[in-house]
C-alpha angles and dihedrals in degrees: 000000000000122000110298123234114265118245121257090249093054091050092050091064087081124039096272092190094063105027111115126204092201132017119278114277093029124102125229116251109249111249092239088057092062120091105256116177096200140354125209096175095073128055124200091252094051112108113207129193140189121226130192133182142150137189134185105221131146111257121184111243090231090060096053099086094046090050090049093051093046091050092048089051095048094046092049091047092051094038093240121156130194145088126296120181119197129189140152087270097055147277136302119188143178117176142165139198146113110332093241090052091047091054090051091048090053093045091052093044091052099041112122092207100043135090093277096053092116089063088062094209095155094111098035116118109236105207109218134188133177116243105251122234087237089071090060091062091055098045104040096253106313116125097200113110093198129049096219146351114277121183114173138178108228138175095242131023094213110014111214098207131035116264090244089057092050093054088044092054090044090053089050093048092049092050091050092049091051091051090049092052092048090053094053 
């Protein structure tokens, strides 16, 4: 079997909200792009899909950690892997797994009486795509697009400028403020 998801307690030994797998500005390699010699988590008759959605919705800061933990628990229970980003401004998610698990994931996320009701996702369009057989050739047979489940609390759901640009802008603003103070 492929590497199992770490438990929430193991992940909390490091600051899970700031830990990066790759340097800022670089993209993760999709799991199917990695060289996997064999896969025992997928059978040939399993149909997998990828789902993505986002929603701008006001979330109380105090609710973020509980939402994060509930999503991690659900993703682990359903063997769903992917990336979910939560912030006070909403949610952005891309996840993959067996098609039956993905349907249950969507049902639970949209439920108006479940643990994610405050996200109000009932009318959100979850975009779904079947994992294509061509991915299997690249990944040695595993239909999972992502290696693990990652739910993180972030400042912005969809950043509008690269992190490097933000720090560059902050440096410029700091320099301008220093010049203004010197002129006074």
